[in-house]
Steps between C-alpha positions, in 0.01 A plus 500: 500500500444797268200328345345459846547873577343598170201282571447662841511858373127487424445501878630860520251617236224303672583659839492847347161426343356383833630815670338723239171310528502542877563873459213521247253331737608732784421795272157360413424429867597852607296665227195295591494677838554868411709657771746774405737434788517126437531556125802725561667236716421232244654705216817549704517129580441405136780733393728319745398163357582602146840624617572172678429632851244387760216279387148621447385227737684677784304817416169314533603357838638832636194695390268306731425677835689319776328346793443755773465774240440838664185580305192409698260230393130497588550319830737771616269773373224358719728543797559867406122536458438375851764731646349807330148413616615440858697828505201710397271308735735570792476876446124493436522595133394173338229687306765695312635199309386176349728230361467212257720250319450495123685353204704823496611469860400669828268799446460749783191717441536834680175695532494856364396635842827369650717694252324790325220749529233481231628623164853550634836325458666670797582268792478594865648355819230231517609372155866494596427278801329247270779500245770471764343179628479353149860599426614314812370180338641553149838665573696173493314340209661484156156461340386777272244734657224645281284789632163540329255787533123447472192724520123451490291595195421854608656743254753768591598800289745742657811678376722247677287194429305521171381142553530202732800383299708789624372474857569127530844525339607799713393321818695187406804712415473681836526168681798393289676828564437464876675162504791625286547842666459387862653154493735519197319207340670411168282654224537195277336285770174690495257636238176701484182451298166684491184318395241769565158344558558205270615234749227505767485231770126565553223631276472879532137476617524602866693742718673208673606338173637824362706545814658156445581588141683821598830341605872455451615145435854408603583179315791284613554307182575130473839359412395419145364850430796668674744319274319635195523864614745717304809603699761774461758225442304377200458853367869578505580159349267556202593866458851412399388260230 
């Protein structure tokens, strides 16, 4: 009887080896797809494995977005796109916005004339009406919202705006602050960027083309890109390390 037990003890060592190999492959898989949030979860799960807790396999299963996940996929973004277009058409302001679906998500192009005077980043009542309509369509979405400022290639050089970089960034920030200050939008759900004249949608060769390039883009980002956005939860988790 004792001899039989001694012969079976190698199974314990073998089981431990298999567990460690599984944990190793989980580490390699996670590092092959660099994502700080997932890496943090993986490290926590691996620590549990080495202490004899939950398996790393459970981590892999739990980390997958469940069916019916709240973040919108492209099909749902097309529905939001249609709603925005119909809303502006109903009030006769369809010329103020254009929409398109890209690999980044739903992009709502808002013409400069709908938001700002030339060379200014101050919004009037007309701008607020436009932004209120857009906010109605994004208020319940968990997707990250990115606001991007764009100009044409005409130079600007004032005390407030030494170049188009400052003008485009200040305009994008003004839109972000409007959403946060007036609707209490969580600041970690929205961000602002300024591209100056370097992301035109048309060649700057005609008056009409330049008008299309002077715009604010509100980007409702896809599920994949939203999951890669830094969050305050991730910041506080890494700060304590």
